[in-house]
N, C-alpha and C positions, 0 to 999 in steps of 0.2 A: 678690850676684848668683850664683846657683847655675847653673853651666853644665855639663851632662853631657858626658862624652867616652867614646865607644865605640871600642875597639880590641881586637879578639879575635885571639889567635894563629892561629885557623883562617883568618882572612883572608889570612894569609901562605902558606897551603897551597894556595890556588888557583893552578893551573898553566896559564898561557895559552900555553905552548909555548916552546921554546928561542929566545932572542933577542927575545922579544916585548917591546914597550915597556911593556905593562901588567904590571909585574913586582913582586914583593914588596918590593924596595928602595924603591919609592915610599912605602910606609907608614913604613919606617925613616927616610926623609928627612923626612917630615912630622913625626913624633914628635921627631926631632932638632931641627927648627926650633922646635917648641913648648918643648922643654927649654932650648935656648939662649936663647930670649927670656924665660925665667922664667915661662912660662905653664902648663906641664904640671901643676905642683903646685897651681895655682889652679883646675883643672878637676876635676870629680867623676868619677872613673873608675867605669865601670859595665859589667857583663857583657852581652854580646849573648845573644840567645836566638833559636831558629829561628822563622821565620814559620810560622803554621799554614796548612793547606790552605784553610780558610775565608778567611783574610786574603788569600792569593794569588789565590784564585778570584774575588775582586772585580774583578780587572783582567786576569787571565790565564786561558787556556783549560785544561780538564782535560788535553787532549793535550799542551800545552806543559809542564805540571807533570810529566806522565809521562815525557816525553822527557828533561827535566833529571834526574829521579830515576834514569833508566836509565843515566846516565853514572857512577854511583857505582862506584868501584873500577876504572875504565877510562878511556881517552882517547877523546874524541869531538870531531870538528870540525863545528861548526854551519855555518860558512861560511869563506872563506879567512882572515878576520881573527879569528874567534871560536872558541876551543877550550876544552873542559873537560878537566881532568885528573882523576885518581882521587878527589880530595876537593873538586873545584870545585863540584859540586852542593850539598854540605853547606855550603860557604862561602857560596854564593848564598842558601841558606835563612837563614843567620845574618845576612847583610848586610841582607836585607829585614826580618828580624825586629828587628834593631837599630834601624832607623829607625822601625818601628811602636812599639817599646818606648819610644823617645824621645818620640814623639808622646803616648803614654799618660802618661808622667811629666810632660810639660809641661802637658798638659790637666788633670791631677790636681793641679797646683801643687807637685809635688815638685821640679821644676826650672823655672827661668825659660826656658832655652834649651838647645840641645844641638848637638854637633858629632859626626857619625858618620863615622869614618875607615874606610870599608868597601871591600872588594873581594869580588867583581867589581863594577864600576860598573853603572849601570842605565838611563840615560835613553834609550838606543837600543832597548831591548827592547820589542817590541810585545806585544799580547795573546797572540799565538801564535807568536812568533819571537824567538830569540836572535840578536843581531847587534851589530856595533860594539863588541866586547869585553864586551857586557852579556848576562847570563842572565835575571835577573828585574829588573823596573823598580822599584827600591827606593823612589823618591820617589812614584811613582804608587800603589804599594801603601799607602804611608803616607798619601797624600792620601785615598784611598778609605776607609781606616780612620778618618780624622778625620771624614769625612762620615757613616760608619756610627755614629760616636759622637754625631752630632747637629749638627755644625757645618754652617752654611749657606754659608759663603764661605771658601774656601781659595785662597791664591795660591802658585804655584810660580814662583820666579825662577831662571832657568837661565842662568848666565853662562859655561858651558863654551863653548869656541870652535867646537864642533860643535853643530848643531841637534839638539835632543832629540826626534826624530821619534816615538819610542815614546810619550813622555808626551803629546805633542800628539795623537796618534792616539787614545789611550785616552779623553781628555777633550774631544774636538773638538766634541761636541754638548752638553756639560754646562755650563750657566751657573754652576754652583756652584764651579767650579774655573777660575780665571784663570791660564792658562799664558802666561808671558812669557819669551821667549828672545832674547838678543843673541848673534850668531854670525857667523862668516865665511861669506860667500856670494859666488859659488857654491863649495861645498866639501862634503865628505862630511857627511851622506849624500845631499845633493842636494835636501832639503826645506827648508822655512822661508822661502819667498818672502813678500814683503810682502802679497800678496793672499790668503794662507792665514790666514783670520780666524775660522775656526769655521763651523759649519753649524747650521741649525735654531735652537733656543733658545740654542745656544751661540755664535751669531754675534756677533763682537766680543770674545769671551772667550778667544780665541787671539791673542796679540800677538807677531808676529815682527819683529825688528829686524835684518834682514840688513845686514852690514857689509863694506866692502871691506877687503882685507888691509892691514896696516901701521898700523892705528889704535893710539894709545897712551893714556896717562893722561888728557890733557886732553880728547880726543875722547870717551872713555868717560865721563868725568865729566859732560860736557855731555849726552850721551844719557841717562845715568841720572838726573841732576838735573832735566832739562827734559822728559823723556818718561816714563821708568820711574816716577819718584817721583810725579808727578801722577796717572798712571793707577792706580798702586797705592793711593794715599791715597783716590782716588775710589771704588775698589772696596771699600776698608776691610775687608780680610780679618780673619777671626777667628784665623787661623794663617798664618804665612809659612813655606813650605818652600823650601829653597835647593838647587838642583843645582849644587854647587860644583866646577866644573872649573877647573884652573889652567893650561890649555894655551893661553890667550890671552897668557901671559907671553912677553916678548921672547926668552927663552932656550929656548922649547919646540921640540923637533926636528921635530914633526909639523905645525906651523902657522906663520903669519907675522904675528901681531899683536905689539904692542909694550908691553903692560902691565908695570908694575913692582909691587913690594910695596905702594907707596903707592896705586897704582891699585886693588888689591884691597881695601885699607882703605876706599877711597871706596865701592866696591860694597857692602861689608859695612855701611857706615854708611847707605846708602840702604835696604838691606833692613831694618835696624833701625828706620829712620824710618817705613817703610811699616807696620811692626808696631806703631806707637805708638798706634793707635786701638783698634778693637774687639778686636784680638789681644792687647792688654795687654802688648806686648813679646815675645810668644811667637814664637820662631824655631827651626826645626830644620833644620840643614844636613847634607847627605850628600855625601861625596866622589864626584866623577865622574872626569873625565880630568885630564891634567897629567902630562907625561912627562919634564920636566926636574927632576932631584932638587933643584936649587937653587930652582927656582920653587915646588915643593911646600913646601919648608922656609919660604921667605919668605911665600908667599901663604897657606899654612895658618896661620902665626902672625898674619898680618894679619887673617884671618877670625876667629880665636879672640879676638884683642883686641877686634874689633867686637862679638862675641857677649858678651864680658865687660863691654861698655859703655865701653871705653877710648876717649878722644878721639884724633883723628889730625889731622895737618896738612892742611887743606883744599887741594884742587888748584885752582890758579888757572885760571879759565876766561876765554874771550874776553868782551868787554863785551856786555851785553845789547843785543839789536837787530841784531847783525851777522847777515847772511844766511848760512845754512848749508844747502846743498842737501840734505844727509842728513836733518837735523832737519825741514826743510820737507816732505820726502817722508813721513816718519813722521807728522807732524801731518796731512797731507792724507789719509793712509790711515786714521787712527784717531780724528780729531776727530769723525766721524759717530757714533762709539760712546762717546767719552769727551769730555765737554764741557770738561773742564779743559784740553784741548789746543787748544780753539777760540779762546781769548783771544788 
């Protein structure tokens, strides 16, 4: 199993501002977790490369590219949460480029899967706006590149605790991309309600699973096994992209979920299962949020183990047939689009 790992020194040069939670130490913690678990040497270290204008323009506007490029060598604040330092624009180019490069290598058969430890993150960035710590939408750029290469079905699984409003917005009317997000709600950025299901030909291909605060491993396991996995296997993507945020961990300072390392192993296993059909096991994961260093170390290791095909201890779930209002709400919303939930 050849699993690529992208970690460029330039990612540590992105400066989000003094005291900002999205800091370079996040990557050090993630790499430390991989090394401690004996995983780093099992991954194929690969260099990042900058995304090209053509790749970025598939999802972003020319004006947005120009604004990010104008920050080179200076500091620019996009909004109260999102800042670029002198090298942030360059880091953002390499972050998006790393995920695109991973898609190319996976589709070409050089890799089976990949884990892109990138900064800045991406899933809040819209076509024309940097927000939520994100400059370019790395996963959206990669999904559009996969479509450009001829794929007809790409699935994005976003388990960051915040809704990926940017990814949703970019593909909201596109039935070729199934965007599925589990996230705390109501919470930043305020999007991701159950009735946001896409529009036009894309109706039903946006799946939002808004969650109350405090859910832990068992609840997530039920949602992912009983909702996410059936939808994903029904869609049968040719590639699975993962927006891998680790801020649903119980130790995260910005959120209030209760996942543990084993919970992230379960999510990784579901993503791998969804990729077991037409995708031929092809999965590319990109780092999003996660602001507890301990959570990044443990969650990142759990995801890497899943990408490498390592088994994990299944999470015990409540017996089948027990009524669950949350799952019932999901089934009611999405059974009209996905027959697998109607049974």
